[in-house]
N, C-alpha and C positions, 0 to 999 in steps of 0.2 A: 505494499497498499505505499501510498506517495505520503512525504515529508507534509504536505499539508492537512491530510489523513490522520497522521499522528498526532500534532497540534489540538484537530478537534478533537481526540477520543481525553484528552491533557486538559482541555481546557472549556469550562460549561457552566455558564452563572445561573444565577436563579433566574428560572421561564416563568410566562405569564400563563395564565388561562388560553390566553393568544395565541400563544405561541404553541402549544400543545393542539390547539385547535388548527393551528395551520399545516400542523403535520398531516393530518386526514384532508389534504388536497382538497377545500370546499369547492373550489370555481368545478372543479371534474366532479366531486360527488354528486352538485345538483343536475347535472346532464344523465350520472346514474342514476340518480332516485327520481327523475321526469323517466327516461325510458322503460324503470320496472312499473311506474306507476299506470305508463300506457300496458303495458305489457296483463297486468291482472284489471284494468280495466277493460280492455275486449275478451278478456279470456270470455269462457263461457259459465255462469253459475253468479252467486254472490257470496259477499264475504260481510261477516263482522265486522264494522266499520274500529272499533277498540283491536281487532286481530288485522283488521288492514293498516291500521296506523303503526301499530309494533311491527307488522311487518317489514312495512319502508323503513323504519329505524332503523332495525336489522340489516338490513340492504345497504341503506348509507354510513351505519357506523361498519361494518363491513367492507366495504371499500374504501373507507377511511383508513382503516388499519390498513389493508393493504398499499397504500399510498405511503404508512406510515415505515414499515417494514423495507420499501422499496428506499428510503429516503435516509434508512440506517444503511441499508448495502452500497447503496450509491455516494456515501457522505465524502470518499475521494474526488471524485467528478465531478462533484456537487461544490467543489469548494476551487475548481478548475473551470467552470461556467460561468459567465455573465449572468447570465439566467437563473443563477439556481444558489449563489452565490448567499445571497443573504436569508436562503435556510435553517429552519433555528440550529441546526447541525454544525454548518457551516460556520456558520454567523458565532458559535458558541454560547448559542444560551440555553440549550438543552446536553445534558451527555448521552455520546451512540446507547449504550444501557440502557440506557431510561426510555430512551425511543423503540429501541427494540423490544423491551419489556410492557410498553405501553400497547404498540403493533398486536403484540401475542395476544394480551390480555383481550383486546378488545375485539381479534379471527372467532377466540375460543368462546367469549358470552355472546358474540352476535348469532355465529351458530348453532347455538347450544339455545339459545330463544327462539329462535327460527324453530327448530324443528319441533321445541315444546308446546308452541303457539297455533303454529300453521299445520304444516306437516315433514317428513322427515324427508321428501323428493325436492322441496325447498331448500331445505340447510344444507342437502348434498351437493347443489346446482351454487349453493351460496359457498361451500367449502372450496369447490371445484374453481371458480373464478377470482378466487382468493390465495390459492395454490399455485393456478395457472399465472399470475400476473407477481408474484411472489418468484416460485422456480423456472419454470419455465421462461419466462420473459425478462424479469429483472435477472435471475443470477445466470442464464443461461444463454439468450438469444441477443440479449441486448449490447451484449461487447464483445459478438464472435460471429455475427453475418447481416450483411446489409437488409435482410429481408427478416428483420426482428420487427418490425411494428406491425408485420405484415401476421405474420403467424402468431406473435404476441397480442395483434390486438385483439384475437379471441376474448381475451380477459375479460374487454370492455363490451363486450358482444350480450353476456350474460344478462345483465338486468332483463331486459325485458320477457327472457325465459325465467329468469326466478320469479320472477312477478306473477306469470301465468299458472308458476307450476303453486304456489301458495294458495290460488283460486282454486285448481282443478286438482294439484296433488299429480301429474304427468306432464309428459312434455310430446306435445304431438307438432304433427308439420306445419299450422301454423306458426306456434313459437317458433318453430326452428327456422322459418321465415324470417322471422323480427329479427333475432340470434344475425342473419349472414347480410342483411338490409347494413347491420353498424360492423361489420366484419368488412364488407366491401367500401363500406363510408370510411373506416379507419387510415388505411394507407395516405387517400388524396388527399386526405385532412392535416394529419399528420408530418407528411412531406413537404408538405405549403409550407408549413411551420419551421421543417427543416430544411428548406431550401434561404432561407434569409439569418440561418443561422446557423448555418454551415461551417462558421471560423470556432463556435463554440465545442462542437460536436468534433471537429479535427485538433484543436487542442487538447480535450480532453480525450482523444482515443477510441469514440465513438464511432465504429463503421456504418454512418447511418448512409441512407444510399446515396445524399448529395455528394458525399463526402468518397464514398468507393468508385460510383459509376459518374460522374459526375451532377450538373447542374437539369443540361439538354436530356439525357436518360432520365434524370429523374422524372422529369415532367412527360414523356413520353408515358411513362408508366403510370404516372398517377393521370393521364387519359384511361389509359385503358381501362386502370379499376372504374373510375366514372363510368364509362360506356357499360361494363359490366352491370357496376350496379342501376344503369337507367331502368332495365325492365323487370330486375326484382324487385324494385320499390315499388311496382305494381301488383305483388303477389300477394300482398293482404285481400285485395280486389281481386285478384284469381281465384283463391279461397275461399272468398265469402263470408270475412270478418269485415271487409268495409266494402263499400258503394262505390258511387261515381262519381262524391263528392269527391271523397278523400283521392280516387283514381286522379282528375282534375287537377286538386292540388300536389300530389305528389308528381303527376306531369310535367307541371311549369315550374316548382322548385327545381327538379330532377333538369330541366332542358336548362336555364338557369347557372346551375352546379357545371354543366358539360361547357358553358358557354366563357366562365369562369374557370376551367380546366384548360381551355385552348388560348384565352389571353395568356396564362402563366405560359406557357408552352411559348408562343409568337416570342412571348418577350426576355421569356432565358436564348433563345436562339441569338441574341443579340452578346458582342463582344464583351459591353457594361450593361449590364441591363440594370432595371430597375426594380427593386423591392415590390413594389407597392402590391401588382398585381398578385403576387403572392401572399401578402398580408391581408390582402380584401378577401382572397380565395379562401383562408384561416378561418377570418369571422365572419364571414359567409356559411361555412361547413356549419359552423356551432349553430348560427341561425337557421339553417336548411333542414338539421335532425330535430332542433327542439318542433320547427313548425312541420314536418314530420307526420313525428308522434302525435303532438297537438291535432293536426287534421285527423289521423287516425283514430283517436278518441273521440272527436264530435261526431264525428261520421258512425261511429259503429253504437248504432241501435241498441246493441245487446250491451252496452256500457251504461246504459241506463237504470239495470236490473241492479249494479252494485251501485249505481249513483243515488237511489233511493236506500240502499241502506246505508247511506253517509247523514240521509237529510233524517 
């Protein structure tokens, strides 16, 4: 481990509640929680509102716990990258051992409560998502292959499937389709960020695709995944869990996402590209996923059953 990480291990000042909360990666957690709620919303059947609230909290806590363990493991590269230097461990606010204990404790607690309150199928998926993010993505893929975010992106694709299982107790084709939508969305979303943070990843020796293959090759891959995503976002309509309203919104949102990918590809063919299109695509990709799942929830009349349970 680098000298920076050794210093981090030896210095940690008194932490605040805000510092511990930041370990949970709250901005990432918001998207996780929202897609999980969407999975619960469109799932057939209804759910007691208190149980539903506890399930959502378990999903949020478990996702945050995985984020905390990720920060513990990546503390050496977080100290090098400008984007992550202010995180609690490299900033010397929390000792690494405390972060690890915090992450493991929340992981076990949230999975156990999920199993007891909802069902063990949902709990098993929660454990799988956490383990995939920690062991497969963070500990293995992130530092070893430029396809890290492609395979590792599966970890962030679990939430709607977990939400679905919390209601139904099983995994079916519609919930798998929701999983695959996020799975194919993740590479163009994250590579857009990696394009304008290429220097950070290079300095930290992380083999992100722009570092290994170059920016132009990355934009081609982004376009391919965006094209693959286009028909898949219509799967909820094909499978009967959404209607024409969702299909129309999904088509329009995806068309603009495709335009963003094309703009990025054209821009990075230049010798001195402007990073603005990549930043815009990254920002829009977050709005895109939120809007897509919001449209699914609004369109899904079966979701009114769950709504009636909340009122």
